[in-house]
N, C-alpha and C positions, 0 to 999 in steps of 0.2 A: 596224253603223250608227253614225252620228254625231249628236250633239245640236246644238242651236242655238249652242253655244259651241265646237263642233269636237271634243268629247270622244267617245272610243269608248264605245259602249253596246251591251250584249248584249241583243237583243230579237228577237221573231219578225218584226217588220216596221218599216219607217221610220214608218209610221202610228202604231204603238205608241210609238215614241220621241218623235214629235211631240206625241202626247197627253200623255206624261209631262212634256215640256218645258212644256206649257201648265199642267199641274198645279203644277209648281214655281213658275212665274210667279205663279199664284194664291196660293200659299203665301207668297211674298215680299211680296205685296200685302195680306196679311191679308184676302183676298177670301172671300166666303161660298159659293163654289162649289168649294172644294178637294175635298170628298168626291165630288161627282158627276164631276168631272174625273178623279179617281183611279179611280173605278169604270169610266169609259170606257176608261182606259188598260188596266186589268186584263181587261176584256172582250176587247180586242184581243190581249192576251198574258197568259194566266193564270199563266204561269211567269216573268214579268218580275222578275228578282231585285232590281233596284234599286227597283222599285215596291213589292215586298214589304217591303224595308228601310224605305222612306219611310212605308208604312202602319204599320209597327211604331213608327217614330219618333212618328207622330201619336198613337198610343195612349199613349205615354209623355208626350207634350207636354200631353195633357189633364189630367195630374196627379191621376189617380184610380187607386188600387191595384187596384180591381176590373177595370181594363182591362189590367193587366200580363200576365195570362194570354193575352189576345188578341194582345198584342205578341209573346209567346212563340210563338204559332202562326205568326205572320208570319215570325219568325226561322227556325222549322223549314222553312217553305216556301222561304225564301231559301237556307238551307243545302243543301236537297235539290238545288239546281241550281248551287251556288257553284263547282263544279269547272270549269264551262265558261265562266265569265265572266272579265273582265279583273281585273288585280291591284287596280285602283282600286275596282272594285265589290266585291271581296272585303274591302277595308278597311271598306266600309260594312256588310257582313255582320258583320265583327268589332266594329264600333262598336255595332251593335244587340245583339250577344251580350253585350257588356260592360254595356250599359244594362239588359238584361233581368236582369243580376245586380246592378243598382243601383250599378254602378261608373262614376260619371260621369267620373272621371279616365281610366279605360281607354277609354271612348268618345271622350273628348277626344283622347287620344293617337292613336287610329285616324283621326279626322278631320284632325288636324294632319298626319299622314303623307300622307293623300290630297291635302290642299291643297299640301303641299310639292312633291310630284311633279306635281300637276295644278292649278296656281293658278287655273284657270277653273272649278273644281268648286264652283259656287255653293251647292249643297246642303250640302257639307261645311262651307263657310264660314259659312253661316247656322246650322248646328247648333253650330259653335264659338261663334258669337255667343250662343247659348242657354246652353251649358255654362259658358263663362267668366263669363257674367253671374250664373248661379246658384251658382257657386263663389266669387263675390266677387273675381274676378281681373280688375279693371278694366284693368290694363295689357295683359293678353293679349286682352281684349275689343277694345282698340284695335289691338294689334300683330298679331293674327291676320289682320286686313285689311291692315295695313301691309306684312306680309311678302309679300303677293301683288300689291300695288298696281301695280307696273310692268307686269304682264301685262294690266291692264284698260285699256280705252279706250271712248270714247263710241259706238262702232259696235256694241258687244256688247249683246245684248238686256237683260241684267240689270245693266248699268252703273249706271243710276239707283239701283237698290236697293243696290248696293255703295257708292255715294256716301252714302246715308243710314246704312248700317251703319258706315261709317268716321266719319261725323259723330257718331254716338252714342258711339262709343268715345272720340273726342276730347273730347266734352262730359264724359264720366265721369272723364276724367283732367285736366280743367281747361283745355283749349285751346278756350275758348269762342268766340273770334272765328272761328277756322277751322271749328269745328263749325257755327256759324250759317251761314257762307258755303256750306259743302258741303250742308247740309241744305236750305237755301233753293233751291240749284241743283237738288237732287234733286227737290224739289216742283215746281219750274218744268218739269222734264223730264217729270214724271208726277204730276199732282195726286191720283192714286189711291194714292200711296205713303204709307201710314199711318205707317211708321217715320220718314219725313222730317218729317211733321207732329209726331210724337212728339219727335224730336231737337230741333226748334226750340222746342217747349214746354219742354223741359228746360233749355235755355239761358236762356230768360226766367225760369224758376222759380228757378234757382240765383242769378241776378243780381237777383232781386226786381224785375224789370221788369213790374209788375203790369198796367198798361194795355196794353202791347205784347203781353204773353202772352195776355190775355183777347181782345184784338182778333184775334190770330192764330188762336186756337182757334175763336172764333165764325165767322170767315171760313171755316175749313177744315171745320168740322162742319156748317155750314149749306149748303155748296155741294152742288148736286145731282149725281147720277150715281155717287156712291161706294157701292160694294156691299161694305162691310167686314163682317167677322164680329164676334165679341164683343169684339175689341180696341177697337172704338169706345167701349165702356164705360170703358176705361182712359183714352182721350183726354178723355172727359167728366169723369173723376176729376180730371185735371189742371185742367180748367176749374173744377171745384168748389173745388179747392185755391186757385186764384187768387181766387175770390170770398171764400173764407174769410179769406185774407190781407188782403183789402180791407175786412174787417169787414162783409161782406154775407152773413153766415152763414145768414140765412133763405133767401136765394136759393140758397146752396150746398145746403141741405137740400132745397129744392124740386127742384133739379137731381138730387139723389140719388133722390128719389121718382119722378120722371117720365122721367129719361134714363139713370140708372145701374142702379137696382134692377131685377133680372129674376127674378121668382119661379120661373121654370122653369130657371134656370141653376144648375149645381153646379160650374162651372169655377173652379179655384182662384184665377185672377187676378181674376175678378169678385168673389169672396168677399174677397180681400185688399183690393181697391179699397173695398168696402163697409165692412169692419171698420175699416180705418185712417182713413177719412174720419170715421166716427162717433166714433172715439176722439179725433181732433183736435178735433172740434166739442165734445165733452163736456169736454175739458180747457180749452176756452175758455169754459165755462159755459153751453153751449147744451144744452137738453133734447132728447134724441133719441127720447123716448117709448118705444114697445114695439119699436122696430126691432132692438134687440139680441136679443130673444126669437126672432124669426123667423130671424135668422142662426144663433142657437144650435141651432135645430131642424135647420138644414141641415148643420151640422158635427159634431154630437155623435155621429153614427154613424160618423165617420171618424177617431176618436182613435188608431187603430192603424195608420194608413197609412204615415206616416213616409217620404214620398218626398222632400220638400224641407224643410229646417229653416225657411226663410223662410215656408213655408205654415203649419207648426205654430204658429209664433209669432203668426201672424194668426188662426188658429183659436182660439187661447187667448183672444183679446180678447172675443168674445161669450160663450164658455163661462164665463169667470171673472166676467163682468158679471152673468149671470142663472142660470147652471147651475154653481155652484162645485163640486158633487160630480163632475160630468163633467170639470171643469177639473182637479181633483186626479187623476182617472183618466188624463187625458192626460199629466200629469207622471209618473205611475207607469208608464205605457206607454212613455214616452221612456226612463226608467231601465232598464226591462226590455230594451228594444231595444238600448241601449248595451252592456248586459252580455252579450248573446247574439249580437250581429251585428257584423261588421267590414266596413262599406261606407262610402260617402261620407257618408251621413246620420249614421251613428254617430260618425264622426271629427269632423264639424262640431259635433255635439251635445256631445261630450266637451270640445271647445275652448271653445264659447261658447253654442250654441243652447239647451242645457238651462237654463242660467242665464238666458238671455233670456226663455224661456217662463215660468220661475219668477218673473222680475221683472214680466212682464205680469200674471201671476196675482196677485202681491202688490199691484200698483197697482189693479187692477180690484176687488179685495176690500178696499180701504182700508188695506192694510198698507204704508204709504208708507215707513216707515223700513226695512222689509225689502226693499222694491223698490230703494231706494238702495244698501243693503249688498250686494245681489246684482248689480246692474247696473253700478254705478260702477267696480268693479275690472276688468270685461271690456269696457267700452264701446269701447275701441280695437280690439276684435276683432269687433265686430258685422258688419262688412263681409263676414265669412266666410259668413254665412247667405245671401248673394246679394241680388239686387235692386239698384235704383239708389240714388243718393244721396237722391233725393226720396222714395223709398219708405221707406228706412231712417230718414229724418229723424224719423219719428213716435216712434222709440225715444229719440232725443236729446231731443225735447220732453217725453216721458214722464219721463225722468230729472230734468229741470229741475223739472217740476211736482211730482214725488214729493219732491224736496228741499225745495221751498217748503212743501208740506203737512206734511212731517215736521219742520219747524222748522230744517232745515239751510240757513239763509239764506246763510252764507258760501260753502258749496258752490254754491248756486244762483247767487250773484253771480259766482263764478269761471266757471261754465259759461256764463252769459249774456255775460260779458265776452269769453269765447272765441268765442261765437256772433256777437256784433256785430262783432268783429274780422274774422271770416271773411265775414260778410254785413252790411256796414255800412248797407245799404238795407232791412234787415228790420224793418218797423214793429213787428210783434208781439214780437220780441225786445227792442227798445228799450223798449217799453211795459212788458213784464214786468220788465225791469231797473229801470225807474223805481219800480215797486212794491217790489221787493226792497230797493233802496237806502233807500227811505223807512222800511221796516220795520227796517232796521239803523241808522236815525238819521242817515244821511248825507244831509243836506239839500241840500248843494251838488251832490253827485253825482247825486241824484235830479232836481234841476232841470236839470242838464246832459243827463241821459238823456231827460227829458221834452221838452226842446227838440229833441233829435235825433229823437225819435219823431215830433214834429209836422213836422219838416223832411222826413223821408223819406215821411211819410204823403201828402204832396202832390206827390211827385216821380213822374215817369213811370218 
């Protein structure tokens, strides 16, 4: 059989292949019907190898170790029929096998091989977008799409989604104008493309185009007909960040309560959205009430999962805030994992992630000097935990605030000069620099920074 992009697929019927195509298109759209569509596919063909692979991927993508065993069952079902499928499909089986051993690099290598020989394998390309992202490899986040781009054209069903993937890789590597152009075009082709909305939001965020960013998100989030899954919470998170930067923190907190917080969700991205926003608000002097407590209750039973270093650093935020004993247990668990395991998580933890989690613990428990001593030497490696520039920026802000609170004003000054040099329109950075320079007795410098703060405050 052949799928909608002309690739050979081993299945019981063309109807099963068509159903799987529809499933993948829902996945690319972050739609809320991925599960039902996949179920329909497997009803048509219970032995569909690529569908079993994708189901295994989904279990891993949910970011809960309790689901790893279910991914392993899908791997076994795929392996049982792997001898009769194409070489491309066997690479997907190999990728799932690596992932079931928590070897993200091995999974990445298999998907890269599939995309190299079959540049229209949009599933492999989307999975590469995920692994390069969470391994902190922004250049391959961009290049994995660039390597296959000549094969794509606007008559292919997933072309718009490829545009938004390319746009996001360009944004993460500093090509903001091209990223904005491609992401806007992707959205015009398909307003249901949440990743296109996301890529545009990132461009406005990194450029501190607050009014434009807020208008974009309000337009996209209030439009009818979008049936997005939990990823919509991440888009609302971006909206809350803009409000926070505009000093509308009360509105950001209200957005958290009414449009982000989901008491029924345990998805790691939802939890990372929640924790990082609350920490940013607290660092700005906003009281978040008992919101840390309910988050801590969600994550304290997940201290031994260790699937992604990015996730553990965010789990540390609520634990250290209100459950320091559990936070210390998380650090001990990371230590034990590093000592006994040799996988992607362990290698990243040894390089930077253990120190990052320890720095979060120190900050949240008021040990600001310790936070600085732990985080400052490894701050150039924080990208290895994965996530976007916008997501990791909370750790850069935390280091600045820890330096201020620890009395390290010259370090804070250096970090803030670095920040306003990279982001000259960032009001919050200029405002904090004004405070630090005043504390250091630099009256002229403080006046200059204050003028810059007021200037950018009123710019679009």
